[in-house]
All heavy atoms as TSV, in Angstrom:
chain	resi	resn	atom	element	x	y	z
A	1	PHE	N	N	105.268	97.610	112.099
A	1	PHE	CA	C	106.080	97.280	110.964
A	1	PHE	C	C	106.016	98.318	110.036
A	1	PHE	O	O	105.066	98.684	109.555
A	1	PHE	CB	C	105.729	95.949	110.423
A	1	PHE	CG	C	106.541	95.471	109.281
A	1	PHE	CD1	C	107.872	94.940	109.482
A	1	PHE	CD2	C	106.195	95.557	108.010
A	1	PHE	CE1	C	108.606	94.498	108.487
A	1	PHE	CE2	C	106.911	95.219	106.984
A	1	PHE	CZ	C	108.150	94.630	107.234
A	2	HIS	N	N	107.212	98.901	109.638
A	2	HIS	CA	C	107.339	100.026	108.658
A	2	HIS	C	C	108.179	99.604	107.487
A	2	HIS	O	O	109.081	98.955	107.592
A	2	HIS	CB	C	107.981	101.234	109.333
A	2	HIS	CG	C	107.148	101.768	110.537
A	2	HIS	ND1	N	105.993	102.497	110.382
A	2	HIS	CD2	C	107.287	101.646	111.788
A	2	HIS	CE1	C	105.535	102.788	111.550
A	2	HIS	NE2	N	106.265	102.357	112.517
A	3	LYS	N	N	107.719	100.007	106.281
A	3	LYS	CA	C	108.447	99.700	105.155
A	3	LYS	C	C	108.849	101.052	104.510
A	3	LYS	O	O	108.262	102.075	104.663
A	3	LYS	CB	C	107.585	99.120	104.055
A	3	LYS	CG	C	107.193	97.704	104.388
A	3	LYS	CD	C	106.370	97.118	103.296
A	3	LYS	CE	C	105.842	95.653	103.584
A	3	LYS	NZ	N	105.163	95.154	102.483
A	4	VAL	N	N	109.985	101.076	103.830
A	4	VAL	CA	C	110.481	102.226	103.118
A	4	VAL	C	C	110.675	101.839	101.731
A	4	VAL	O	O	111.102	100.774	101.433
A	4	VAL	CB	C	111.860	102.722	103.680
A	4	VAL	CG1	C	112.375	103.778	102.814
A	4	VAL	CG2	C	111.768	103.090	105.120
A	5	LYS	N	N	109.948	102.649	100.835
A	5	LYS	CA	C	110.064	102.369	99.421
A	5	LYS	C	C	110.690	103.526	98.680
A	5	LYS	O	O	110.261	104.672	98.965
A	5	LYS	CB	C	108.556	102.072	98.901
A	5	LYS	CG	C	108.553	101.961	97.467
A	5	LYS	CD	C	107.176	101.451	96.915
A	5	LYS	CE	C	106.109	102.314	97.317
A	5	LYS	NZ	N	104.757	101.987	96.631
A	6	LEU	N	N	111.703	103.333	97.958
A	6	LEU	CA	C	112.324	104.461	97.241
A	6	LEU	C	C	111.929	104.426	95.839
A	6	LEU	O	O	111.923	103.357	95.165
A	6	LEU	CB	C	113.879	104.324	97.357
A	6	LEU	CG	C	114.495	104.206	98.695
A	6	LEU	CD1	C	116.008	103.919	98.669
A	6	LEU	CD2	C	114.299	105.496	99.448
A	7	LEU	N	N	111.543	105.574	95.365
A	7	LEU	CA	C	111.008	105.613	93.987
A	7	LEU	C	C	111.830	106.727	93.226
A	7	LEU	O	O	112.172	107.731	93.701
A	7	LEU	CB	C	109.550	106.179	93.949
A	7	LEU	CG	C	108.473	105.246	94.528
A	7	LEU	CD1	C	107.110	106.042	94.535
A	7	LEU	CD2	C	108.389	103.954	93.816
A	8	ASN	N	N	112.186	106.287	91.957
A	8	ASN	CA	C	112.765	107.227	91.100
A	8	ASN	C	C	111.496	107.765	90.209
A	8	ASN	O	O	111.034	107.070	89.302
A	8	ASN	CB	C	113.811	106.644	90.250
A	8	ASN	CG	C	114.217	107.570	89.096
A	8	ASN	OD1	O	113.857	108.791	89.037
A	8	ASN	ND2	N	115.130	107.089	88.204
A	9	SER	N	N	111.143	108.961	90.484
A	9	SER	CA	C	109.837	109.416	89.726
A	9	SER	C	C	110.187	110.263	88.571
A	9	SER	O	O	109.398	110.963	88.028
A	9	SER	CB	C	109.012	110.288	90.693
A	9	SER	OG	O	109.695	111.439	91.195
A	10	LYS	N	N	111.461	110.114	88.028
A	10	LYS	CA	C	111.775	110.790	86.823
A	10	LYS	C	C	110.833	110.381	85.703
A	10	LYS	O	O	110.310	111.100	84.954
A	10	LYS	CB	C	113.265	110.663	86.493
A	10	LYS	CG	C	113.717	111.585	85.217
A	10	LYS	CD	C	115.124	111.447	84.985
A	10	LYS	CE	C	115.500	112.347	83.835
A	10	LYS	NZ	N	116.965	112.351	83.562
A	11	PRO	N	N	110.745	108.980	85.389
A	11	PRO	CA	C	109.793	108.578	84.520
A	11	PRO	C	C	108.367	108.705	85.179
A	11	PRO	O	O	108.215	108.761	86.247
A	11	PRO	CB	C	110.053	107.078	84.265
A	11	PRO	CG	C	110.840	106.715	85.490
A	11	PRO	CD	C	111.465	107.901	86.069
A	12	ARG	N	N	107.495	108.815	84.251
A	12	ARG	CA	C	105.945	109.029	84.752
A	12	ARG	C	C	105.501	107.844	85.553
A	12	ARG	O	O	105.725	106.667	85.264
A	12	ARG	CB	C	105.044	109.087	83.565
A	12	ARG	CG	C	103.648	109.279	83.874
A	12	ARG	CD	C	102.683	109.361	82.662
A	12	ARG	NE	N	101.318	109.571	83.028
A	12	ARG	CZ	C	100.459	108.563	83.092
A	12	ARG	NH1	N	100.892	107.355	82.739
A	12	ARG	NH2	N	99.285	108.816	83.326
A	13	LEU	N	N	104.956	108.110	86.799
A	13	LEU	CA	C	104.506	107.122	87.620
A	13	LEU	C	C	103.096	106.710	87.316
A	13	LEU	O	O	102.338	107.468	86.795
A	13	LEU	CB	C	104.588	107.584	89.146
A	13	LEU	CG	C	105.912	107.908	89.709
A	13	LEU	CD1	C	105.715	108.429	91.116
A	13	LEU	CD2	C	106.784	106.660	89.751
A	14	LEU	N	N	102.670	105.459	87.535
A	14	LEU	CA	C	101.402	105.064	87.268
A	14	LEU	C	C	100.379	105.566	88.275
A	14	LEU	O	O	100.770	105.986	89.305
A	14	LEU	CB	C	101.343	103.500	87.258
A	14	LEU	CG	C	102.340	102.758	86.356
A	14	LEU	CD1	C	102.246	101.242	86.441
A	14	LEU	CD2	C	101.941	103.112	84.914
A	15	VAL	N	N	99.125	105.511	87.975
A	15	VAL	CA	C	97.926	105.985	88.853
A	15	VAL	C	C	98.084	105.030	90.029
A	15	VAL	O	O	98.189	103.741	89.856
A	15	VAL	CB	C	96.713	105.816	88.086
A	15	VAL	CG1	C	95.585	106.079	89.027
A	15	VAL	CG2	C	96.656	106.823	86.873
A	16	GLN	N	N	98.000	105.565	91.162
A	16	GLN	CA	C	97.944	104.788	92.356
A	16	GLN	C	C	96.732	105.215	93.158
A	16	GLN	O	O	96.396	106.371	93.411
A	16	GLN	CB	C	99.188	104.989	93.356
A	16	GLN	CG	C	100.431	104.587	92.641
A	16	GLN	CD	C	101.594	104.803	93.569
A	16	GLN	OE1	O	101.512	104.785	94.735
A	16	GLN	NE2	N	102.847	104.858	92.972
A	17	THR	N	N	95.988	104.242	93.768
A	17	THR	CA	C	94.900	104.511	94.695
A	17	THR	C	C	95.110	103.562	95.952
A	17	THR	O	O	95.756	102.537	95.830
A	17	THR	CB	C	93.629	104.121	94.076
A	17	THR	OG1	O	93.448	102.779	93.773
A	17	THR	CG2	C	93.355	104.984	92.805
A	18	HIS	N	N	94.562	104.009	97.077
A	18	HIS	CA	C	94.686	103.259	98.232
A	18	HIS	C	C	93.252	103.101	98.840
A	18	HIS	O	O	92.467	103.948	98.844
A	18	HIS	CB	C	95.611	104.041	99.243
A	18	HIS	CG	C	96.908	104.258	98.625
A	18	HIS	ND1	N	97.801	103.291	98.358
A	18	HIS	CD2	C	97.598	105.353	98.275
A	18	HIS	CE1	C	98.957	103.779	97.808
A	18	HIS	NE2	N	98.762	105.119	97.796
A	19	PRO	N	N	93.100	101.897	99.508
A	19	PRO	CA	C	91.732	101.598	100.009
A	19	PRO	C	C	91.433	102.543	101.275
A	19	PRO	O	O	92.276	102.892	101.999
A	19	PRO	CB	C	91.882	100.128	100.521
A	19	PRO	CG	C	93.349	99.973	100.790
A	19	PRO	CD	C	94.028	100.862	99.748
A	20	THR	N	N	90.203	102.740	101.423
A	20	THR	CA	C	89.638	103.454	102.616
A	20	THR	C	C	89.671	102.479	103.732
A	20	THR	O	O	89.939	101.286	103.520
A	20	THR	CB	C	88.187	103.920	102.437
A	20	THR	OG1	O	87.376	102.734	102.188
A	20	THR	CG2	C	87.997	104.794	101.273
A	21	LYS	N	N	89.461	102.949	104.964
A	21	LYS	CA	C	89.369	102.074	106.106
A	21	LYS	C	C	88.410	100.938	105.966
A	21	LYS	O	O	88.704	99.783	106.195
A	21	LYS	CB	C	89.113	102.870	107.269
A	21	LYS	CG	C	89.385	102.206	108.652
A	21	LYS	CD	C	88.933	103.148	109.851
A	21	LYS	CE	C	90.092	103.722	110.438
A	21	LYS	NZ	N	89.771	104.482	111.705
A	22	GLU	N	N	87.165	101.319	105.427
A	22	GLU	CA	C	86.164	100.231	105.285
A	22	GLU	C	C	86.547	99.205	104.290
A	22	GLU	O	O	86.303	98.063	104.321
A	22	GLU	CB	C	84.872	101.019	104.816
A	22	GLU	CG	C	84.270	101.921	105.965
A	22	GLU	CD	C	85.036	103.203	106.094
A	22	GLU	OE1	O	85.659	103.696	105.122
A	22	GLU	OE2	O	84.907	103.852	107.219
A	23	LYS	N	N	87.095	99.626	103.049
A	23	LYS	CA	C	87.390	98.635	102.066
A	23	LYS	C	C	88.637	97.800	102.511
A	23	LYS	O	O	88.716	96.704	102.179
A	23	LYS	CB	C	87.729	99.361	100.742
A	23	LYS	CG	C	86.484	99.934	100.102
A	23	LYS	CD	C	86.723	100.537	98.758
A	23	LYS	CE	C	85.422	100.937	98.158
A	23	LYS	NZ	N	85.485	101.479	96.804
A	24	ALA	N	N	89.625	98.407	103.204
A	24	ALA	CA	C	90.734	97.606	103.776
A	24	ALA	C	C	90.229	96.542	104.581
A	24	ALA	O	O	90.722	95.411	104.600
A	24	ALA	CB	C	91.620	98.523	104.453
A	25	LYS	N	N	89.251	96.740	105.442
A	25	LYS	CA	C	88.695	95.811	106.434
A	25	LYS	C	C	87.882	94.774	105.627
A	25	LYS	O	O	88.104	93.545	105.865
A	25	LYS	CB	C	87.838	96.381	107.398
A	25	LYS	CG	C	87.307	95.520	108.578
A	25	LYS	CD	C	86.580	96.264	109.565
A	25	LYS	CE	C	86.263	95.217	110.716
A	25	LYS	NZ	N	85.668	95.966	111.795
A	26	ALA	N	N	87.145	95.235	104.662
A	26	ALA	CA	C	86.247	94.158	103.962
A	26	ALA	C	C	87.101	93.286	102.997
A	26	ALA	O	O	86.818	92.135	102.912
A	26	ALA	CB	C	85.212	95.003	103.055
A	27	TYR	N	N	88.100	93.909	102.261
A	27	TYR	CA	C	88.792	93.115	101.259
A	27	TYR	C	C	90.073	92.461	101.797
A	27	TYR	O	O	90.532	91.428	101.289
A	27	TYR	CB	C	89.178	93.948	100.133
A	27	TYR	CG	C	87.908	94.407	99.300
A	27	TYR	CD1	C	87.425	95.737	99.378
A	27	TYR	CD2	C	87.187	93.618	98.494
A	27	TYR	CE1	C	86.264	96.192	98.678
A	27	TYR	CE2	C	86.052	93.845	97.756
A	27	TYR	CZ	C	85.671	95.212	97.912
A	27	TYR	OH	O	84.488	95.569	97.274
A	28	PHE	N	N	90.721	93.147	102.750
A	28	PHE	CA	C	92.081	92.615	103.122
A	28	PHE	C	C	92.107	92.200	104.671
A	28	PHE	O	O	93.156	91.756	105.147
A	28	PHE	CB	C	93.137	93.671	102.877
A	28	PHE	CG	C	93.051	94.165	101.520
A	28	PHE	CD1	C	92.744	95.443	101.135
A	28	PHE	CD2	C	93.471	93.267	100.430
A	28	PHE	CE1	C	92.776	95.894	99.879
A	28	PHE	CE2	C	93.572	93.803	99.170
A	28	PHE	CZ	C	93.191	95.084	98.853
A	29	GLY	N	N	91.029	92.471	105.397
A	29	GLY	CA	C	91.058	92.016	106.807
A	29	GLY	C	C	91.963	92.953	107.635
A	29	GLY	O	O	92.317	92.555	108.741
A	30	LEU	N	N	92.149	94.153	107.070
A	30	LEU	CA	C	92.980	95.070	107.920
A	30	LEU	C	C	92.155	96.164	108.535
A	30	LEU	O	O	91.083	96.619	107.996
A	30	LEU	CB	C	94.021	95.716	106.935
A	30	LEU	CG	C	94.979	94.791	106.284
A	30	LEU	CD1	C	95.806	95.575	105.196
A	30	LEU	CD2	C	95.877	94.159	107.291
A	31	PRO	N	N	92.500	96.619	109.775
A	31	PRO	CA	C	91.749	97.702	110.410
A	31	PRO	C	C	91.977	99.035	109.958
A	31	PRO	O	O	91.381	99.977	110.518
A	31	PRO	CB	C	92.227	97.456	111.876
A	31	PRO	CG	C	93.648	97.070	111.692
A	31	PRO	CD	C	93.637	96.184	110.555
A	32	PHE	N	N	92.798	99.262	108.932
A	32	PHE	CA	C	93.117	100.628	108.496
A	32	PHE	C	C	93.346	100.641	106.903
A	32	PHE	O	O	93.573	99.618	106.324
A	32	PHE	CB	C	94.367	101.073	109.146
A	32	PHE	CG	C	95.493	100.169	109.161
A	32	PHE	CD1	C	96.346	100.070	107.965
A	32	PHE	CD2	C	95.784	99.264	110.158
A	32	PHE	CE1	C	97.318	99.110	107.838
A	32	PHE	CE2	C	96.713	98.268	110.097
A	32	PHE	CZ	C	97.574	98.199	108.931
A	33	GLY	N	N	93.184	101.759	106.352
A	33	GLY	CA	C	93.490	101.979	104.905
A	33	GLY	C	C	95.066	102.156	104.802
A	33	GLY	O	O	95.729	102.003	105.834
A	34	LYS	N	N	95.463	102.580	103.708
A	34	LYS	CA	C	96.937	102.730	103.499
A	34	LYS	C	C	97.301	104.225	103.794
A	34	LYS	O	O	96.678	105.089	103.443
A	34	LYS	CB	C	97.306	102.444	101.990
A	34	LYS	CG	C	98.824	102.632	101.882
A	34	LYS	CD	C	99.237	101.923	100.709
A	34	LYS	CE	C	100.892	102.043	100.604
A	34	LYS	NZ	N	101.322	101.656	99.421
A	35	THR	N	N	98.396	104.295	104.654
A	35	THR	CA	C	98.882	105.603	104.944
A	35	THR	C	C	100.279	105.627	104.334
A	35	THR	O	O	100.958	104.654	104.108
A	35	THR	CB	C	99.094	105.829	106.421
A	35	THR	OG1	O	99.871	104.765	107.014
A	35	THR	CG2	C	97.633	105.703	107.129
A	36	GLU	N	N	100.719	106.863	104.060
A	36	GLU	CA	C	101.989	107.154	103.368
A	36	GLU	C	C	102.525	108.433	103.905
A	36	GLU	O	O	101.854	109.302	104.324
A	36	GLU	CB	C	101.857	107.247	101.858
A	36	GLU	CG	C	101.523	105.923	101.213
A	36	GLU	CD	C	101.650	106.028	99.768
A	36	GLU	OE1	O	101.840	107.159	99.116
A	36	GLU	OE2	O	101.676	104.976	99.098
A	37	CYS	N	N	103.821	108.474	103.789
A	37	CYS	CA	C	104.522	109.745	104.103
A	37	CYS	C	C	105.510	109.897	102.886
A	37	CYS	O	O	106.293	108.999	102.544
A	37	CYS	CB	C	105.298	109.696	105.396
A	37	CYS	SG	S	106.336	111.066	105.706
A	38	TRP	N	N	105.609	111.025	102.244
A	38	TRP	CA	C	106.547	111.361	101.206
A	38	TRP	C	C	107.557	112.200	101.766
A	38	TRP	O	O	107.253	113.310	102.255
A	38	TRP	CB	C	105.853	111.850	99.977
A	38	TRP	CG	C	104.934	110.908	99.274
A	38	TRP	CD1	C	103.707	110.426	99.747
A	38	TRP	CD2	C	105.096	110.269	98.027
A	38	TRP	NE1	N	103.175	109.442	98.836
A	38	TRP	CE2	C	104.071	109.315	97.841
A	38	TRP	CE3	C	106.172	110.321	97.066
A	38	TRP	CZ2	C	103.985	108.605	96.699
A	38	TRP	CZ3	C	106.046	109.629	95.998
A	38	TRP	CH2	C	105.000	108.783	95.721
A	39	TYR	N	N	108.770	111.928	101.387
A	39	TYR	CA	C	109.939	112.901	101.725
A	39	TYR	C	C	110.617	113.022	100.301
A	39	TYR	O	O	111.354	112.164	99.917
A	39	TYR	CB	C	110.857	112.292	102.768
A	39	TYR	CG	C	111.857	113.198	103.334
A	39	TYR	CD1	C	111.514	114.096	104.320
A	39	TYR	CD2	C	113.217	113.136	102.746
A	39	TYR	CE1	C	112.596	114.933	104.788
A	39	TYR	CE2	C	114.066	113.960	103.240
A	39	TYR	CZ	C	113.905	114.908	104.195
A	39	TYR	OH	O	114.861	115.705	104.587
A	40	VAL	N	N	110.709	114.193	99.939
A	40	VAL	CA	C	111.333	114.563	98.519
A	40	VAL	C	C	112.753	114.852	98.788
A	40	VAL	O	O	113.140	115.756	99.541
A	40	VAL	CB	C	110.636	115.717	97.847
A	40	VAL	CG1	C	111.390	115.999	96.535
A	40	VAL	CG2	C	109.165	115.417	97.575
A	41	LEU	N	N	113.666	114.001	98.252
A	41	LEU	CA	C	115.129	114.112	98.491
A	41	LEU	C	C	115.724	115.064	97.579
A	41	LEU	O	O	116.675	115.894	97.915
A	41	LEU	CB	C	115.840	112.785	98.423
A	41	LEU	CG	C	115.369	111.746	99.265
A	41	LEU	CD1	C	116.119	110.383	99.041
A	41	LEU	CD2	C	115.634	112.089	100.795
A	42	ASP	N	N	115.196	115.279	96.302
A	42	ASP	CA	C	115.883	116.054	95.390
A	42	ASP	C	C	114.862	116.288	94.299
A	42	ASP	O	O	113.983	115.559	94.017
A	42	ASP	CB	C	117.174	115.422	94.862
A	42	ASP	CG	C	118.138	116.313	94.053
A	42	ASP	OD1	O	117.925	117.528	94.119
A	42	ASP	OD2	O	119.022	115.787	93.446
A	43	THR	N	N	115.116	117.336	93.465
A	43	THR	CA	C	114.402	117.666	92.309
A	43	THR	C	C	115.331	118.119	91.171
A	43	THR	O	O	116.394	118.404	91.519
A	43	THR	CB	C	113.363	118.764	92.519
A	43	THR	OG1	O	114.075	119.976	92.925
A	43	THR	CG2	C	112.348	118.504	93.723
A	44	VAL	N	N	114.794	118.221	89.982
A	44	VAL	CA	C	115.541	118.764	88.909
A	44	VAL	C	C	115.752	120.232	89.220
A	44	VAL	O	O	114.989	120.870	89.722
A	44	VAL	CB	C	114.719	118.619	87.566
A	44	VAL	CG1	C	115.494	119.235	86.426
A	44	VAL	CG2	C	114.487	117.098	87.311
A	45	LYS	N	N	116.942	120.716	88.897
A	45	LYS	CA	C	117.331	122.046	89.179
A	45	LYS	C	C	116.206	123.094	88.602
A	45	LYS	O	O	115.682	123.018	87.483
A	45	LYS	CB	C	118.673	122.449	88.539
A	45	LYS	CG	C	119.211	123.850	88.890
A	45	LYS	CD	C	120.617	124.061	88.321
A	45	LYS	CE	C	121.040	125.461	88.799
A	45	LYS	NZ	N	122.399	125.667	88.378
A	46	ASN	N	N	115.817	123.951	89.450
A	46	ASN	CA	C	114.747	125.067	89.171
A	46	ASN	C	C	113.490	124.491	88.875
A	46	ASN	O	O	112.655	125.103	88.223
A	46	ASN	CB	C	115.319	125.915	87.971
A	46	ASN	CG	C	116.611	126.701	88.261
A	46	ASN	OD1	O	116.737	127.136	89.383
A	46	ASN	ND2	N	117.437	126.795	87.351
A	47	ARG	N	N	113.154	123.312	89.349
A	47	ARG	CA	C	111.914	122.738	89.118
A	47	ARG	C	C	111.225	122.424	90.568
A	47	ARG	O	O	111.983	122.110	91.543
A	47	ARG	CB	C	111.936	121.432	88.405
A	47	ARG	CG	C	112.556	121.479	87.040
A	47	ARG	CD	C	111.569	121.587	85.866
A	47	ARG	NE	N	110.334	120.718	85.885
A	47	ARG	CZ	C	110.296	119.672	85.121
A	47	ARG	NH1	N	111.307	119.165	84.492
A	47	ARG	NH2	N	109.149	118.952	85.131
A	48	THR	N	N	110.015	122.591	90.735
A	48	THR	CA	C	109.224	122.354	92.015
A	48	THR	C	C	108.720	120.912	91.940
A	48	THR	O	O	108.099	120.447	91.038
A	48	THR	CB	C	108.155	123.388	92.235
A	48	THR	OG1	O	108.797	124.653	92.127
A	48	THR	CG2	C	107.511	123.118	93.522
A	49	ALA	N	N	108.883	120.182	93.046
A	49	ALA	CA	C	108.227	118.842	93.180
A	49	ALA	C	C	106.823	118.949	93.610
A	49	ALA	O	O	106.496	119.949	94.424
A	49	ALA	CB	C	108.925	118.055	94.203
A	50	TYR	N	N	105.872	118.155	93.194
A	50	TYR	CA	C	104.438	118.268	93.478
A	50	TYR	C	C	104.049	116.752	93.829
A	50	TYR	O	O	104.404	115.837	93.217
A	50	TYR	CB	C	103.601	118.608	92.246
A	50	TYR	CG	C	103.811	120.037	91.901
A	50	TYR	CD1	C	104.715	120.446	90.862
A	50	TYR	CD2	C	103.192	121.110	92.542
A	50	TYR	CE1	C	104.857	121.637	90.551
A	50	TYR	CE2	C	103.357	122.437	92.158
A	50	TYR	CZ	C	104.233	122.744	91.075
A	50	TYR	OH	O	104.486	124.073	90.878
A	51	ILE	N	N	103.182	116.753	94.908
A	51	ILE	CA	C	102.494	115.542	95.310
A	51	ILE	C	C	100.994	115.989	95.332
A	51	ILE	O	O	100.628	116.814	96.008
A	51	ILE	CB	C	102.953	115.016	96.593
A	51	ILE	CG1	C	104.389	114.591	96.498
A	51	ILE	CG2	C	102.046	113.863	97.032
A	51	ILE	CD1	C	105.022	114.163	97.799
A	52	TYR	N	N	100.252	115.313	94.515
A	52	TYR	CA	C	98.776	115.594	94.517
A	52	TYR	C	C	97.941	114.624	95.423
A	52	TYR	O	O	98.016	113.303	95.240
A	52	TYR	CB	C	98.195	115.481	93.021
A	52	TYR	CG	C	98.744	116.520	92.159
A	52	TYR	CD1	C	99.814	116.281	91.341
A	52	TYR	CD2	C	98.158	117.765	92.137
A	52	TYR	CE1	C	100.286	117.234	90.440
A	52	TYR	CE2	C	98.735	118.718	91.209
A	52	TYR	CZ	C	99.761	118.456	90.451
A	52	TYR	OH	O	100.232	119.441	89.543
A	53	ALA	N	N	97.359	115.321	96.347
A	53	ALA	CA	C	96.518	114.400	97.263
A	53	ALA	C	C	95.069	114.582	96.717
A	53	ALA	O	O	94.440	115.740	96.804
A	53	ALA	CB	C	96.665	114.874	98.680
A	54	GLY	N	N	94.471	113.548	96.244
A	54	GLY	CA	C	93.224	113.657	95.671
A	54	GLY	C	C	93.450	113.761	94.096
A	54	GLY	O	O	94.292	113.389	93.631
A	55	PHE	N	N	92.374	114.600	93.489
A	55	PHE	CA	C	92.473	114.686	92.046
A	55	PHE	C	C	92.787	116.141	91.725
A	55	PHE	O	O	92.447	117.082	92.383
A	55	PHE	CB	C	91.188	114.417	91.497
A	55	PHE	CG	C	90.716	112.930	91.588
A	55	PHE	CD1	C	89.831	112.526	92.565
A	55	PHE	CD2	C	91.378	111.940	90.937
A	55	PHE	CE1	C	89.425	111.290	92.748
A	55	PHE	CE2	C	91.041	110.648	91.034
A	55	PHE	CZ	C	90.098	110.261	91.959
A	56	ARG	N	N	93.573	116.251	90.654
A	56	ARG	CA	C	93.765	117.534	90.089
A	56	ARG	C	C	92.462	118.141	89.465
A	56	ARG	O	O	91.604	117.412	89.009
A	56	ARG	CB	C	94.797	117.513	88.910
A	56	ARG	CG	C	96.166	116.976	89.409
A	56	ARG	CD	C	97.149	116.589	88.422
A	56	ARG	NE	N	97.565	117.760	87.609
A	56	ARG	CZ	C	98.394	117.643	86.667
A	56	ARG	NH1	N	98.908	116.509	86.244
A	56	ARG	NH2	N	98.825	118.708	85.874
A	57	PRO	N	N	92.267	119.448	89.484
A	57	PRO	CA	C	91.156	119.992	88.865
A	57	PRO	C	C	90.904	119.451	87.447
A	57	PRO	O	O	91.887	119.343	86.759
A	57	PRO	CB	C	91.359	121.538	88.928
A	57	PRO	CG	C	92.362	121.728	90.033
A	57	PRO	CD	C	93.293	120.523	89.995
A	58	GLY	N	N	89.709	119.133	87.099
A	58	GLY	CA	C	89.366	118.779	85.792
A	58	GLY	C	C	89.383	117.207	85.599
A	58	GLY	O	O	89.007	116.785	84.452
A	59	VAL	N	N	89.872	116.501	86.529
A	59	VAL	CA	C	89.966	115.074	86.309
A	59	VAL	C	C	88.543	114.462	86.651
A	59	VAL	O	O	88.043	114.528	87.780
A	59	VAL	CB	C	90.976	114.452	87.222
A	59	VAL	CG1	C	90.931	112.891	87.195
A	59	VAL	CG2	C	92.317	114.876	86.934
A	60	THR	N	N	87.859	113.922	85.587
A	60	THR	CA	C	86.561	113.435	85.753
A	60	THR	C	C	86.628	111.893	86.031
A	60	THR	O	O	87.651	111.245	85.936
A	60	THR	CB	C	85.740	113.509	84.400
A	60	THR	OG1	O	86.374	112.808	83.335
A	60	THR	CG2	C	85.639	114.957	83.985
A	61	ARG	N	N	85.553	111.398	86.476
A	61	ARG	CA	C	85.529	109.911	86.798
A	61	ARG	C	C	85.882	109.110	85.523
A	61	ARG	O	O	86.598	108.158	85.530
A	61	ARG	CB	C	84.044	109.486	87.146
A	61	ARG	CG	C	83.864	108.008	87.426
A	61	ARG	CD	C	82.410	107.693	87.826
A	61	ARG	NE	N	82.069	108.292	89.000
A	61	ARG	CZ	C	82.059	107.683	90.250
A	61	ARG	NH1	N	82.492	106.427	90.254
A	61	ARG	NH2	N	81.702	108.236	91.232
A	62	GLU	N	N	85.420	109.494	84.410
A	62	GLU	CA	C	85.717	108.878	83.111
A	62	GLU	C	C	87.248	108.828	82.719
A	62	GLU	O	O	87.794	107.997	82.288
A	62	GLU	CB	C	84.982	109.479	81.908
A	62	GLU	CG	C	83.535	109.195	82.021
A	62	GLU	CD	C	82.733	110.076	83.007
A	62	GLU	OE1	O	83.271	111.174	83.374
A	62	GLU	OE2	O	81.623	109.694	83.514
A	63	CYS	N	N	87.755	110.087	83.048
A	63	CYS	CA	C	89.311	110.298	82.721
A	63	CYS	C	C	90.060	109.279	83.721
A	63	CYS	O	O	90.970	108.650	83.280
A	63	CYS	CB	C	89.625	111.772	83.021
A	63	CYS	SG	S	91.319	112.123	82.804
A	64	PHE	N	N	89.761	109.382	84.914
A	64	PHE	CA	C	90.372	108.524	85.875
A	64	PHE	C	C	90.281	106.957	85.551
A	64	PHE	O	O	91.304	106.270	85.507
A	64	PHE	CB	C	89.861	108.764	87.359
A	64	PHE	CG	C	90.473	107.921	88.390
A	64	PHE	CD1	C	91.822	108.277	88.710
A	64	PHE	CD2	C	89.847	106.946	89.057
A	64	PHE	CE1	C	92.418	107.545	89.716
A	64	PHE	CE2	C	90.482	106.217	90.042
A	64	PHE	CZ	C	91.784	106.501	90.357
A	65	ARG	N	N	89.061	106.566	85.200
A	65	ARG	CA	C	88.857	105.248	84.717
A	65	ARG	C	C	89.835	104.882	83.523
A	65	ARG	O	O	90.333	103.778	83.394
A	65	ARG	CB	C	87.409	104.943	84.363
A	65	ARG	CG	C	87.242	103.439	83.980
A	65	ARG	CD	C	85.816	103.108	83.957
A	65	ARG	NE	N	84.973	103.153	85.109
A	65	ARG	CZ	C	85.077	102.178	86.058
A	65	ARG	NH1	N	85.822	101.124	85.821
A	65	ARG	NH2	N	84.433	102.303	87.193
A	66	SER	N	N	89.917	105.748	82.615
A	66	SER	CA	C	90.659	105.505	81.386
A	66	SER	C	C	92.158	105.301	81.720
A	66	SER	O	O	92.913	104.493	81.184
A	66	SER	CB	C	90.568	106.720	80.416
A	66	SER	OG	O	91.256	107.741	80.776
A	67	TYR	N	N	92.659	105.971	82.823
A	67	TYR	CA	C	94.120	105.783	83.258
A	67	TYR	C	C	94.157	104.394	83.830
A	67	TYR	O	O	95.272	103.765	83.578
A	67	TYR	CB	C	94.451	106.841	84.318
A	67	TYR	CG	C	94.552	108.288	83.837
A	67	TYR	CD1	C	94.252	109.242	84.737
A	67	TYR	CD2	C	94.948	108.505	82.571
A	67	TYR	CE1	C	94.250	110.580	84.307
A	67	TYR	CE2	C	95.047	109.794	82.213
A	67	TYR	CZ	C	94.720	110.880	83.049
A	67	TYR	OH	O	94.892	112.153	82.621
A	68	ILE	N	N	93.336	103.918	84.591
A	68	ILE	CA	C	93.348	102.633	85.202
A	68	ILE	C	C	93.290	101.540	84.074
A	68	ILE	O	O	93.959	100.512	84.137
A	68	ILE	CB	C	92.076	102.372	86.121
A	68	ILE	CG1	C	92.318	103.357	87.295
A	68	ILE	CG2	C	92.052	100.953	86.724
A	68	ILE	CD1	C	91.100	103.387	88.197
A	69	GLU	N	N	92.460	101.738	83.016
A	69	GLU	CA	C	92.143	100.746	82.072
A	69	GLU	C	C	93.275	100.744	80.887
A	69	GLU	O	O	93.159	100.008	79.942
A	69	GLU	CB	C	90.798	100.876	81.401
A	69	GLU	CG	C	89.743	100.553	82.479
A	69	GLU	CD	C	88.338	100.912	82.006
A	69	GLU	OE1	O	88.151	101.599	81.009
A	69	GLU	OE2	O	87.469	100.410	82.703
A	70	MET	N	N	94.258	101.575	81.048
A	70	MET	CA	C	95.333	101.698	79.934
A	70	MET	C	C	96.085	100.356	79.839
A	70	MET	O	O	96.388	99.676	80.684
A	70	MET	CB	C	96.298	102.790	80.291
A	70	MET	CG	C	95.725	104.179	79.983
A	70	MET	SD	S	96.966	105.428	80.607
A	70	MET	CE	C	97.436	106.000	79.080
């Protein structure tokens, strides 16, 4: 079963995290973590689209937690 989700990322997107294989099994009874594929359809003229896998340099544990607790 595959889902397609369309996002307008012009406004700032919220912080998203996905479970590891172990946590998905423990908390949701699923044999896998979350997988995704991003296909960028369009960008603002003369701007580059970015997708960050992991953390940007300088993002500390405290900084990340503050985004979640906003």
